[in-house]
N, C-alpha and C positions, 0 to 999 in steps of 0.2 A: 471653571469649570467649563470643558469644552460639551459639546452635544457631538456626540459621534454615531451615526446610522449605520448599523451591521446587516448586508443582504446576505441573505443565509445562513441557517443554524449547523454547519457542518462543524466537527471537530477544532478545527484550523479555527473557525469565525469566534466558536464558542471559549475557545483557549485567549483569544484576542481579547476578548469583551470581557473575561472574568477581571483578566492583568490591567485593563484599560477602568474597569469600574473602579479597582482599590486604586488607581492612582488619582479617586477624584473627578471623573468625566461620569457623564450622563450617557448612557449606552442601550442604544433602540435595537432589537434583531428584528427583522422584517424575514418570515421564513413562509415561502409560497404553500410548502406542504402545513398538515396536523401536526407533525412533531419536529422533535430535533436530532440531532446525530448524522446526517447525511448519509453516506453508506453502512451507517453502523447501526443497523435495524434489525427488528426481531420478526420472525413470522413464527405464529403459533397456529396449533390446531390440535383437537381431539386430549388435548392434555399436552403434547410436543411440543418442544420451543426451540428455534432453529435461530443461530446467528446468520444473515445472509449476506453480509459483509465481512469483514476481517475476522476469523476466528481466535489469532492467536494474538500477542502482543511482543514486540523487541521493544530493547531502549525503554522500560518501564519508567527509568531518571525522569523522562520529560516531563512524564507525567505526576511525579513526587514534586518535579518544581514546581510544577503550576501550584499546586496545593500549598506546597511552601509558601511560593511567594502571594498567594491571594486568600490565606484565613490559618486560623490554629489547627487546625484537624487535619492529621495527614492525611494524604490518600489511600492509606493501609487501615484509617478508620473508616474510609467508604465503601472499600470493595476490598474482596481478599483474593491478592494476586497467590497464584500457585504455580511453582516452577513444572514445568513438562519436563517428566523423564522418563523414557528415551525422549530426546528432542525430537527426533525423527525414524521411522522405521521406513526405510527402502528395499523396495522388491521390485527385480531387476527380470530383463524379459528371458534372462536364462535360466531363470527359476532359482536363484539364487537371493539373497536377504542380508540385511545389515541394520541393527539399530544402537542410534549413535548416540552415546550419554549426553547429556544437558553441561554446558560451558566447561568441560574437561579435555584439554588437549592431550592428554597421554590417555585416559579413556576412550578417544576416538580415535585415537594411533592402535590403542591395543586393539580395539573393535573391529577396525579396517581390515588388520594385516589377520587377525582369525577370520573374519567371513570372506576377503577377498585374496588372502595369502599375501606371505612376508613381503615386504617391504611397500606395499597399499598403502598403510599408515604413513609410515615416513615419508612417502611422496606428497601427500594428501596434508601431514603435518607441515612439511618444509613450505606448501606452496599458502598455507595459513600465515605463517611469518610473512610472506610476500605481501599478502593480502595486508595484515597488520601495517606495512611499511606505507601501501598507497593508503591504508586509514590515516596514519598520523601526517600524513602530507594535504590529504583533503578536510579531515575532521573539520576543522574551523571555517574554512572560506564556503564550503559549503554547507553546513548544518548549522554553525552557531554566529555567522556574520552574515549582513545582508549581501546580495550580491554585489561583488567588488563591479566600479564602472569598468575598469579595465579588465572585463572578463574573460577576454579571448587568451589570457594567462592561463587560466584555467581549462578553456578551449583545446589550446595546441600541443600541450605538453601531456603525456600521458605519466600517472604519477604510478602505476605498478612493474614494480622492476623486474621485467620480464628476463627466464634465464636464456642467454644464445642459444641458439636453436641451427644446426649447419643443415643445410639441406640443400644437394643439387649445387655443391662449391660454393654455396653463397649462406652468409651467417645471417639468419632472421630471427626475431624476438616476436612474443606472441602479441598480435593487438586487439584478439578478443577470446571471449571466453572457450569459443570453440576450439580455437587454436592453443590457448592453453591446456585445454581436454586433450589435446591431439599430441601435442612436443613435450608437453612435462609433467602433465599425471601420467600420460600411457596408460591408460586402461580403460577400459569404456566402459565401465561402471563405476569408476572414478571419475571423469568426464561427465555422465549422465547426473550425479552429483550437484557439480557446478552448474550444467546448464539447466538443470533443474530451478535453482534457484536464480537465474537470469529470467527465463520463461516464467516463474509464478509472479514476475512482476512486468509481464507482458514484454520483455527484449526478447529480441533473435539474439541468440548465442553467438552467430555467424557475423552481427554486424554491430551489437554492442561492444562499447570498449572495455578493454581488460579491466579496468578500475572497478567492472563490474566486480569484480573479485571481492569488494569491500561488502557485497552482501551478505553471501555466507559468513565471512567475517564477524559481522555485528551479531549474529545467532550467536556463533562459537562463544564470542568475546560478553555478552552479557545477557545470553541465554533464552530460553525461549519461555513464555509464561501464557499462562491462563488466567481468565477473572471468572471465579466462584460465579455462577448464574450465567454464565456467558459475556461476551465482550459488547453489548448491550447497554450492563450493568456500567462498564465504565463512563460511557456517553451519560446516562443516567446522574452518575458524579459529578461529572464534569457539570450537567445543566443544573445541578441544584446547588452545584458551586456559584454558577452566576447570579440566580435566584438571591441567595444568601449576600451577595455583592451587589444586592438592588437592579441588576440587568433585567430589563423589561423584553418581554418576547409577543412579538405579535404573529400567532400564526394563520395562514390561510391569505397571507397576503402577497402577493406575484409585485416585486418592484418591476415596474414600466421602463421609469427612466430615471437615469443620474441628473440632476439638476446641476449647470455650471452657471455660475455667476462671475464675472471681471476675470474670467479666466482660471477658475478653479471648483471643484467640486463645492454645490452649497447646498447638497441635500437630495431628498429620493422623493420620487413619486408614486406610489404603491395604486394598483388596477383599483378604479372606482375610488379612490380618495383623494384628497387635495395633498399638494406637494409638502412635505416635511423639510423642513431646514435643519441644516445640520454643518460644523463647523470641519469635520471629518468625516468619509466613508469609506467602508472596509467592503470589499466585495469578496466573499465566497463562492465563486459559481465556474462553469465552464466558459473559458475565452471566447467561444463566439457569441454567448450571451452575453459577456461585458461588453465586445465592441458592439452589439446592439443596443446597450444601455446608452451609453456615451455615445454613438454616433460621430467618431473621432477617434483617428489613432493614439494610439496612447503611447507608444514606443518610435524610436528614429532609427534610421538604418544602422547605426552604431550601436544598437543595443540586442540585447538576443534575438536570432530573428528564428530560432526552432519554434513551431508553435503547435505546443503540447494538447490544441484542441484538435490534431490532427492525428492525435495517438491511434494507434490501430488496434490496440488490444481490449479486451472486453472479459467478462468472465459468464461462465455458462455452470449454472451450479443447479443439484439436483439435491431436496430433501428430504433423508429416508426415515420413515417411522418404523420400526423396527419391533416384531416379538419377542421376548427372549432375552434375559441379561446378557452383556459381551462378554466373552471368553475371558478368563484370568488372564492377567497380564496383558492384555489387548494395549495396544500401542495408543496414546491422544491421537496423533499425526500420520500418516503413512503413503508416502508418497510410491506411484506405480508407474513403473519408465515403459516407456514403449520399445518395440525391438528395433525401430526404424523410425528414431527423433527427426531425421532430416524431414521425414514426409509432414509430419507436425509443423515444423518450423515452415516450409512449403505454403503451407495452410495458411498459418500466420501471417504470411508476407504476401500472398496473393489469395485473399479470398475466393476467387472468383474459380478456384480450382476444387478436385475434388476432395473430401472430406477424409483425413487419414483414416487407417485400419484401426490405428488406437494412438491416443493422446495420452500427454502423461496428466495422472488424474491426482489430486490430493484427497486423501478420506480421514475428517474428521472425527473423532470418537471420543466426547468430551466425557463420557461417563458422570455426568452431574445431572444429582435428583431433581435439580430443579426445571432440568428440561425433558423430563418423561412424565408422563403420567404416574407411574410406580417403577420398582425394581424389577419388574416383570417385562420389562420394555427398554427398547435404547432407540436414541434419538443420532443419526450421524450426516452429518454433509459431505457430499461430493461435487468437485469444482474442477475446472480445467479453463487454460486460459486460450480463446476462441479472437480470431478478427472480429473487431466491431461492426464492420462495413460487409460483414456475410448476411447473405437471405434470412434471416434469425425470424421472420414472418412465415415461412415456408414449412408448414407442419412434419413433411416427410422428413425434412433438414434437420428439426428440432427431434421428432423422436429416435431417427437414427441415431443423433448425437447422443441423447439418453440412453440408448442403448449400449452403447460404445463406454458410457462413463460405468454403467451396471457392469458390464462385464467385465471391464478393469478393476472397480470395487469388488467385484466376486473373488479377487487375489488377497482381498486385504480382510474382507470379513466373513470369517465361513459361515457357510449354508444361506448365503443373503437372499438367495431366490426365494427358498423357501420361509424364510423370517419376516419378509417385505409386506406389511400389510398395506402400506399407499406408500408415492412419492409425490413431490410437488416440483416440476420445473420450471426454472427462474433462468428464460434468455435473458439477453442482453438489454433487450426492451423493456424490462424490468426495471434496471437499475435506471435506464433514461428515465422514466416515470418516477422513482422516485429523487435522484440526486439533479437533474435537469441535464446531464453529462451527455451530448450527441450520441446517439448507438449505446450509451451504457459504457462508452470507454473509460478506462481506470488508468490514472497516470502512473508515471513508474518513477522511483525517489531519482531526484540530480544526480548525473555523475560526471566525471571530469574527463575531458579529453573529446575525442570524435567531432571535432570542429563546432563542439556548442551545439551539437542536434540534441543532448542528453542533458541540458542544462534547461531552466526552467525563468520564464519574466522574472523581471524583481519585483520586488514586492511594493515599492513605490512606484509612480506611473509620471507618464510627461502633464498629466491633469495633475496640478497641486493638490492636496488633499483626498485624493484617491490615493486608494491602497488594496492591494493585491493580497487574499490570505488561503489557506487551503491548500489543496494537493496540484491545483494549478497555478501555482506559484511558487516561486522559489520556497524552501529547498525539495518540492516537488512529491510525490504521495506516496503514502503508506503514514497509519498511525503515528508512528515518532515523527514523521515528518511535517505532517499538519500544526502538531502541538509547538514544532520549533516556527513553524510559519506564525502562530500566534504571536510566541514571544519576540517574534523581529518584526513582525507590525504593531504591536502592543511600543517597542523602544523605539521605532523611528516615529510615532505619535508625539510621545511623552518627551522622548529627548531631542528630539528633532532628525535631521539629514546628518548629522553630525554621529548617529549612534553606531557604534560598530560590533555591538553585540555584548552578550556577559563574557567577564574576565574570569 
């Protein structure tokens, strides 16, 4: 039985802890805040409840597998999973809109043809077929296996089979989501659908690789799910599974140093406490903090050089307490698209610029009795991706951006201004306090191509006995990816460096 110290109680850390405990190891989790879940948190006030991190779940099979591998009770015995239908409603700048059904290609094609005109659905359907090919080519190395030592194979080759496009007597292939939208989808509204998926993960559609096509494909193929009571209930279920497996949690315990002995990680030193010896250390922390804890380089020049700690994107969130019940047929998720998306992308890329006139705003309306005081009220969450490096301490900037989100949300929620009881603003600094991520930055999922800039550091490090887990490590950010990283770290510790993922 090995002694394992885990730094942080995020979803990836807890997924690793439960699996390691089942394998017979003694696992102790040290969390600097007073609760678990990382970014998966809840805000409550006056009988209203809100998810302040992710609001929906894709690839629920990742957490189903976690519960199967760590106990008898399956995930569905602990939480109620509800498939969201429609998967999303989209409101465009020209006043048009479309609601996309969940996980049905034929239904999506028909909905797009009806809303956007004949041929639009077929173009999107053909794009999904190409996106599936990119998914099939990258699924195992990007999600199910430790990062390959020869990771440049993933970095240098674009897996998305772009359609040849003749332009100015030259034949070119789309290399970014923006080019896919312009050259293959050939409709500003379809392009907005694709760009919105990239943007939702903090990616600039003009610079992200074409392999980002796997992001809408994942939703299409595996569906979009909600956890009744809020996504925080998923964090609670994973935490309780850890307790059942005798994982120990120490809250309010900030680790200040990773102890090294004889050239390997040998324990952790919590603030104000003695050194705790360990055979392995698992860190679910921001890269900058991990460097401070080790005071040594953890990668060589031949390793992934992309620094996810420099991620530019964060989320600006507004929580709404509304009087009155939602209108019949209200969509769980509505995305309001701006008239000039490139202004928003410029703001994301250069935070010193002007706040865009309208951002892309996601409106979540769960219609969940657990999140409202009674059936005469509604809770809703607005969010937009913003540059983490902008001056979010400036009250005028925060107020202006709040007004922009409320104005956009008014196109999704009828009578919003009249129904509004109060709102709570959560700028990126709030996420920094809760998660420790610099400026509240949110990591994107790992993507192939792009010269490796969209890969994340490997779960193992140059310091034997030290492992990375969670969104800042392979395979990157997002609830499914966090669960996958936990499985990879547990496999590397239990089976050793020869571990190559689940078969």
